[in-house]
DRENNUVO-323075 format. One line per field, with one value per residue (C-alpha): residue in one letter; chain; x, y, z. Coordinates in pm, 1 decimal, m for minus. Example, Ala and Ser with C-alpha at 12.3 -4.5 7.8 and 13.67 -1.06 7.14 Angstrom:
code (A,S)
unit (A,A)
X (1230.0,1367.0)
Y (m450.0,m106.0)
Z (780.0,714.0)
END
This chain:
code (X,X,X,X,X,X,X,X,X,X,X,X,X,X,X,X,X,X,X,X,X,X,X,X,X,X,X,X,X,X,X,X,X,X,X,X,X,X,X,X,X,X,X,X,X,X,X,X,X,X,X,X,X,X,X,X,X,X,X,X,X,X,X,X,X,X,X,X,X,X,X,X,X,X,X,X,X,X,X,X,X,X,X,X,X,X,X,X,X,X,X,X,X,X,X,X,X,X,X,X,X,X,X,X,X,X,X,X,X,X,X,X,X,X,X,X,X,X,X,X,X,X,X,X,X,X,X,X,X,X,X,X,X,X,X,X,X,X,X,X,X,X,X,X,X,X,X,X,X,X,X,X,X,X,X,X,X,X,X,X,X,X,X,X,X,X,X,X,X,X,X,X,X,X,X,X,X,X,X,X,X,X,X,X,X,X,X,X,X,X,X,X,X,X,X,X,X,X,X,X,X,X,X,X,X,X,X,X,X,X,X,X,X,X,X,X,X,X,X,X,X,X,X,X,X,X,X,X,X,X,X,X,X,X,X,X,X,X,X,X,X,X,X,X,X,X,X,X,X,X,X,X,X,X,X,X,X,X,X,X,X,X,X,X,X,X,X,X,X,X,X,X,X,X,X,X,X,X,X,X,X,X,X,X,X,X,X,X,X,X,X,X,X,X,X,X,X,X,X,X,X,X,X,X,X,X,X,X,X,X,X,X,X,X,X,X,X,X,X,X,X,X,X,X,X,X,X,X,X,X,X,X,X,X,X,X,X,X,X,X,X,X,X,X,X,X,X,X,X)
unit (A,A,A,A,A,A,A,A,A,A,A,A,A,A,A,A,A,A,A,A,A,A,A,A,A,A,A,A,A,A,A,A,A,A,A,A,A,A,A,A,A,A,A,A,A,A,A,A,A,A,A,A,A,A,A,A,A,A,A,A,A,A,A,A,A,A,A,A,A,A,A,A,A,A,A,A,A,A,A,A,A,A,A,A,A,A,A,A,A,A,A,A,A,A,A,A,A,A,A,A,A,A,A,A,A,A,A,A,A,A,A,A,A,A,A,A,A,A,A,A,A,A,A,A,A,A,A,A,A,A,A,A,A,A,A,A,A,A,A,A,A,A,A,A,A,A,A,A,A,A,A,A,A,A,A,A,A,A,A,A,A,A,A,A,A,A,A,A,A,A,A,A,A,A,A,A,A,A,A,A,A,A,A,A,A,A,A,A,A,A,A,A,A,A,A,A,A,A,A,A,A,A,A,A,A,A,A,A,A,A,A,A,A,A,A,A,A,A,A,A,A,A,A,A,A,A,A,A,A,A,A,A,A,A,A,A,A,A,A,A,A,A,A,A,A,A,A,A,A,A,A,A,A,A,A,A,A,A,A,A,A,A,A,A,A,A,A,A,A,A,A,A,A,A,A,A,A,A,A,A,A,A,A,A,A,A,A,A,A,A,A,A,A,A,A,A,A,A,A,A,A,A,A,A,A,A,A,A,A,A,A,A,A,A,A,A,A,A,A,A,A,A,A,A,A,A,A,A,A,A,A,A,A,A,A,A,A,A,A,A,A,A,A,A,A,A,A,A,A)
X (1527.6,1201.8,974.1,710.0,950.8,1110.0,777.5,695.6,1030.3,971.2,647.7,801.5,1089.1,821.5,616.6,945.3,1048.1,693.0,736.1,1073.9,933.1,898.7,572.1,314.8,m86.7,m361.8,m729.5,m964.2,m1207.5,m1557.1,m1457.5,m1515.5,m1245.6,m1180.4,m875.1,m785.7,m450.1,m228.4,m111.9,174.9,156.5,430.2,196.7,294.5,476.6,169.7,m47.6,215.0,159.8,407.5,415.0,141.7,13.0,m343.4,m588.3,m762.2,m1012.2,m1122.0,m1398.7,m1321.9,m1425.4,m1191.6,m1316.0,m1053.7,m761.9,m543.6,m764.0,m988.4,m1177.3,m1158.6,m1346.7,m1119.9,m1210.6,m905.6,m851.7,m556.8,m524.7,m276.5,m60.8,m67.5,84.1,m300.8,m365.6,m499.4,m668.9,m798.9,m778.9,m1090.9,m1081.7,m1277.5,m1162.3,m1246.0,m928.9,m856.6,m579.6,m380.3,m170.0,97.7,144.7,526.0,700.9,1013.8,1099.0,786.7,648.7,363.5,408.7,71.1,m32.2,m304.7,m469.3,m804.4,m1022.2,m1104.4,m1262.6,m1061.1,m1230.1,m997.8,m1142.0,m959.1,m1201.7,m1264.6,m1060.2,m1101.0,m769.6,m622.6,m354.5,m127.9,98.0,275.3,335.7,398.0,188.4,255.5,17.2,m1.7,m289.4,m602.6,m779.0,m508.3,m261.5,m33.3,33.4,224.0,219.9,347.8,125.8,127.0,m198.0,m253.3,m508.4,m688.1,m819.5,m506.3,m259.2,m72.5,133.0,108.6,306.8,149.7,312.2,44.0,69.4,m196.6,m402.4,m653.1,m887.5,m1068.8,m1406.3,m1563.0,m1355.4,m1151.8,m1224.8,m906.2,m922.1,m723.7,m431.5,m435.4,m41.9,64.4,42.0,345.0,305.2,84.0,253.4,167.3,m110.0,m22.4,m273.0,m348.6,m181.8,m437.8,m306.9,m355.5,m79.1,m210.5,m294.5,m642.6,m794.7,m952.3,m803.1,m664.0,m913.8,m1211.9,m1019.7,m1172.7,m954.0,m599.9,m305.9,m517.6,m314.0,m270.2,m398.0,m739.6,m1060.8,m1199.6,m1554.3,m1620.1,m1491.0,m1154.1,m1239.8,m1188.1,m1477.4,m1538.7,m1689.1,m1865.7,m1692.6,m1818.2,m1524.0,m1611.6,m1426.5,m1519.0,m1410.4,m1422.9,m1265.0,m1305.9,m1318.4,m1233.0,m1494.4,m1674.1,m1396.3,m1427.5,m1060.2,m950.9,m650.6,m342.9,m348.4,m677.6,m508.2,m385.6,m735.6,m873.7,m592.1,m703.2,m1077.7,m920.7,m739.8,m1035.3,m1218.4,m953.8,m946.4,m1344.7,m1427.5,m1808.7,m1832.4,m1946.3,m1864.8,m2103.2,m1919.3,m2178.3,m2093.3,m2221.5,m2191.5,m2245.8,m2537.5,m2377.0,m2521.4,m2834.2,m2987.5,m2937.7,m2586.8,m2490.4,m2623.6,m2436.4,m2140.4,m2177.1,m2202.6,m1889.4,m1726.5,m1818.8,m1744.4,m1386.9,m1332.2,m1469.7,m1209.7,m938.7,m1015.3,m1054.9,m760.2,m509.8,m559.1,m705.3,m1036.6,m1281.3,m1529.8,m1827.9,m1751.4,m1782.4,m2055.1,m2118.5,m2417.0,m2457.1,m2721.4,m2621.6,m2669.3,m2958.3,m2741.2,m2540.0,m2353.6,m2331.4,m2468.3,m2390.4,m2401.7,m2024.7,m1719.8,m1602.7,m1928.6,m1950.2,m1596.2,m1732.5,m2016.2,m1799.8,m1731.9,m1750.5,m1807.6,m1839.9,m1904.1,m1838.8,m1872.1,m1787.4,m1880.5,m1556.4,m1491.5,m1211.8,m1112.7,m1202.7,m883.0,m848.8,m889.4)
Y (3877.9,4052.3,3963.8,3784.9,3580.0,3497.8,3390.9,3162.7,2987.9,2922.2,2780.6,2545.3,2438.6,2344.7,2133.8,1979.1,1878.8,1717.4,1510.6,1328.3,1217.8,834.0,634.4,703.1,730.8,810.6,687.4,1005.8,921.8,1041.4,1232.4,1628.9,1810.7,2174.8,2357.8,2671.8,2821.0,3140.4,3288.9,3526.9,3744.0,3894.4,4115.0,4215.5,4547.5,4703.4,4664.5,4917.7,4709.2,4558.4,4190.2,4103.2,3807.5,3725.4,3407.9,3172.5,2912.7,2607.3,2335.9,2033.9,1681.2,1403.4,1287.3,993.2,899.5,1136.8,1411.5,1645.1,1974.9,2258.8,2584.7,2864.0,3189.6,3432.7,3781.5,3989.6,4339.8,4587.5,4897.6,5034.3,5378.4,5507.8,5393.2,5112.7,4834.0,4481.3,4161.1,3904.9,3612.1,3311.4,3026.0,2667.5,2456.7,2096.6,1937.8,1629.4,1427.0,1219.3,846.8,952.8,1094.7,1275.1,1129.8,1172.1,1434.6,1407.7,1624.5,1743.9,1987.5,2244.9,2475.8,2651.1,2968.0,3233.2,3575.1,3865.5,4184.2,4490.1,4826.2,4943.2,4689.3,4312.2,4022.9,3692.4,3474.7,3180.1,2995.2,2731.7,2580.5,2282.9,2189.6,1919.0,1773.4,1586.4,1308.4,1340.3,1088.9,967.3,1332.3,1571.2,1673.0,1984.8,2123.2,2408.7,2516.0,2775.9,2943.6,3195.8,3369.5,3550.7,3821.8,3803.2,4169.7,4340.2,4118.0,4087.5,3783.9,3753.2,3480.0,3330.4,3115.1,2943.6,2685.3,2527.8,2234.7,1992.5,1816.7,1556.5,1454.7,1087.4,781.0,670.0,312.7,249.9,17.1,m293.7,m309.3,m608.6,m711.0,m945.4,m1292.2,m1537.9,m1865.0,m2065.3,m2238.0,m2581.3,m2574.0,m2570.3,m2641.0,m2277.2,m2255.5,m2088.4,m1904.7,m2000.0,m1831.6,m1984.8,m2322.1,m2316.3,m2467.5,m2123.1,m1928.7,m1596.2,m1435.5,m1472.0,m1562.1,m1324.7,m1427.0,m1443.3,m1574.5,m1827.6,m2097.8,m2405.4,m2632.8,m2461.1,m2576.1,m2299.7,m2232.3,m2145.6,m1755.3,m1902.1,m1811.9,m2026.3,m2226.9,m2143.5,m2372.6,m2292.3,m2422.2,m2377.9,m2330.8,m2399.0,m2336.3,m2461.1,m2344.1,m2519.0,m2342.0,m2540.1,m2380.1,m2500.1,m2516.0,m2172.8,m1988.4,m1744.3,m1720.3,m1820.7,m2058.7,m2015.5,m2364.1,m2245.2,m1945.9,m2121.8,m2236.5,m1879.7,m1752.4,m1967.4,m1831.9,m1487.4,m1586.9,m1714.3,m1392.7,m1202.9,m1409.9,m1393.0,m996.9,m1077.6,m1355.6,m1223.8,m1450.7,m1558.9,m1731.5,m1917.6,m1981.0,m2288.2,m2397.6,m2750.4,m2812.2,m2707.8,m2376.8,m2211.7,m2132.4,m1760.7,m1791.8,m2026.2,m1787.6,m1503.9,m1746.0,m1842.3,m1493.6,m1417.6,m1707.0,m1615.5,m1252.9,m1349.5,m1538.7,m1240.0,m1038.2,m1241.0,m1248.6,m861.5,m743.5,m1042.5,m1112.5,m782.7,m883.2,m559.8,m556.0,m520.9,m869.8,m1075.0,m1104.8,m1322.6,m1486.9,m1724.6,m2019.6,m2112.5,m2472.2,m2554.4,m2683.7,m2966.9,m3188.7,m3472.1,m3593.8,m3390.2,m3716.3,m3763.9,m3522.3,m3590.2,m3499.7,m3168.9,m3079.7,m3098.0,m2883.8,m2611.3,m2430.5,m2184.2,m2289.0,m2133.5,m2235.3,m2008.5,m2083.3,m1884.5,m1949.0,m1930.2,m1993.8,m2181.1,m2255.6,m2600.9,m2777.7,m2989.7,m3351.1)
Z (m5199.4,m5103.8,m4841.1,m5075.2,m5217.6,m4869.4,m4736.7,m5044.1,m5008.2,m4655.7,m4728.9,m4998.9,m4760.2,m4479.6,m4756.7,m4863.6,m4509.0,m4453.3,m4736.5,m4618.0,m4305.6,m4176.8,m4067.6,m3801.0,m3804.0,m3571.0,m3529.0,m3570.9,m3821.3,m3736.8,m3443.4,m3387.9,m3217.0,m3094.8,m3135.3,m2938.6,m3004.4,m3052.8,m3374.9,m3468.3,m3803.7,m3998.9,m4217.2,m4571.0,m4591.6,m4777.8,m4451.5,m4283.1,m3969.5,m3706.9,m3629.4,m3374.0,m3194.8,m3159.7,m3083.2,m3304.5,m3229.5,m3440.3,m3462.4,m3671.1,m3799.1,m3872.4,m4232.3,m4223.1,m3993.1,m4207.6,m4337.9,m4159.0,m4226.5,m3982.5,m3917.7,m3759.7,m3619.4,m3546.9,m3406.5,m3398.4,m3263.7,m3519.6,m3474.6,m3818.5,m3932.6,m3956.5,m3628.0,m3427.1,m3622.9,m3579.8,m3799.3,m3784.8,m3991.0,m4058.2,m4259.0,m4384.4,m4399.9,m4499.1,m4308.2,m4435.3,m4185.6,m4349.0,m4258.0,m4161.7,m3852.0,m3765.0,m3429.6,m3192.5,m3451.6,m3708.0,m3993.3,m4153.8,m4464.9,m4427.7,m4670.0,m4727.1,m4805.6,m4560.1,m4521.1,m4334.1,m4205.0,m4142.0,m4056.9,m4394.7,m4572.8,m4626.1,m4848.7,m4933.9,m4868.4,m4964.2,m4736.2,m4743.8,m4502.3,m4314.7,m3932.8,m3676.2,m3416.1,m3114.4,m2981.8,m2595.1,m2542.0,m2706.5,m2656.1,m2650.4,m2931.7,m2961.4,m3311.1,m3469.1,m3830.4,m4048.2,m4325.4,m4606.1,m4667.8,m4976.2,m5024.4,m5326.7,m5365.4,m5189.7,m5365.6,m5007.8,m4861.2,m4488.7,m4312.1,m3990.1,m3728.5,m3501.3,m3204.3,m2986.7,m2861.1,m3019.5,m2782.9,m2963.0,m2855.6,m2815.9,m2816.8,m3107.0,m3281.4,m3491.2,m3751.2,m3714.8,m3975.5,m4172.0,m4219.9,m4500.3,m4391.3,m4429.0,m4563.9,m4320.4,m4053.3,m3909.9,m3718.5,m3326.7,m3040.7,m2901.4,m2528.8,m2286.5,m2038.4,m1649.7,m1443.6,m1118.4,m1256.1,m1118.2,m1429.4,m1526.5,m1777.1,m1704.8,m1935.8,m1705.5,m1393.9,m1131.3,m851.6,m1006.6,m785.2,m623.9,m405.3,m637.3,m344.4,m323.8,m504.9,m709.1,m886.5,m1237.7,m1200.4,m1057.2,m691.4,m379.6,m284.3,93.7,349.0,685.3,989.7,1328.7,1602.8,1967.7,2278.0,2636.1,2978.7,3301.1,3621.5,3940.5,4310.1,4657.3,4924.9,4985.5,4776.2,4462.3,4419.6,4069.6,4127.2,3892.6,3725.7,3531.2,3399.0,3078.6,3020.7,3047.1,2823.1,2537.8,2570.5,2566.8,2235.0,2082.8,2153.5,2006.8,1679.1,1669.3,1728.5,1683.8,1960.2,2334.0,2605.3,2898.2,3175.8,3458.7,3798.3,4029.9,4368.9,4533.6,4770.8,5101.7,5254.8,5198.2,4863.1,4903.4,5004.5,4714.8,4470.5,4576.7,4591.0,4246.4,4116.0,4288.5,4123.3,3775.1,3812.3,3943.1,3616.2,3392.1,3584.1,3495.1,3137.9,3137.2,3361.8,3288.1,2924.8,2806.9,2701.7,2660.7,2938.5,2696.2,2555.1,2871.0,3085.5,3409.2,3558.0,3887.8,3908.3,4294.0,4325.2,4092.4,3793.7,3919.5,3656.8,3919.5,4251.1,4570.5,4777.0,4759.6,4831.3,4472.6,4332.9,4516.7,4388.5,4023.4,4121.9,4245.0,3920.5,3656.3,3285.5,2951.6,2596.9,2296.8,1908.5,1595.5,1226.8,1026.6,646.4,546.9,160.1,29.3,m75.4,m398.5,m377.4)
END
């Protein structure tokens, strides 16, 4: 069997194998693509050149999901008996991808007309081939094929094996297949998916997995209510003393916890005295009492110093009359009031 017969038989076997494959399809109608690759050539013995490898670059357009046209440029350096030569070719091909597959591979058939430029002259070629492609994703595809190139003027048969990638440009818009429908089934009420049970369909639920006891808006998100939280502090002091008694540590700890939970709140503690003593002395005593409570918050309960300030008002702001011992005891104090606006979800009725 001579080389020309062997090449022709190889091509027939490739086409026959393609025709036996099972169903697959793609969606590339109306999309341009580029196809860089490499090509190995087994040249006709009349060319007196060894087998060589070169590159090709194609630019194509999907005429339909199965049929595309492609313009390809190839270049291969050759070592002929007469010296170094080079082959440059440009061809216009049609590629038809069968609605069949062999495993994950999709077979296709290719054929076209081209122009070959050798140093020894030019020729027009016809090519015919078959191959397989593997779709990586919507954009990228790998393919390989075997072709026979027939030189019309030189009467030569060259065998080429090429492989490379195809990069589809733009987004695909696959047409929906209309499958044959069976006899109409009895009408049933449509079941609307609502995974979290909030009354808003999953298709427009912007907040999935909402707790079932939360009230939600039309988007399926919890309805939030503003809530003002407040904590008050009163620390009593013995006469002419500014030492914080341990019995008030628990009250101060609750203030510290409130500050930790609400990091945008700044605390101000205010010191006060009864009316015994001079105004100047009582002013200093009230400041020392407020500073003592501030230090307990900072040193004992770890509140940042930047978030607590203290101020003294002396005897100027009594809460009751200083005429009795009981009244004076109530006026010897440090007080503070802190508020924070928080949001909580509204619960269903």
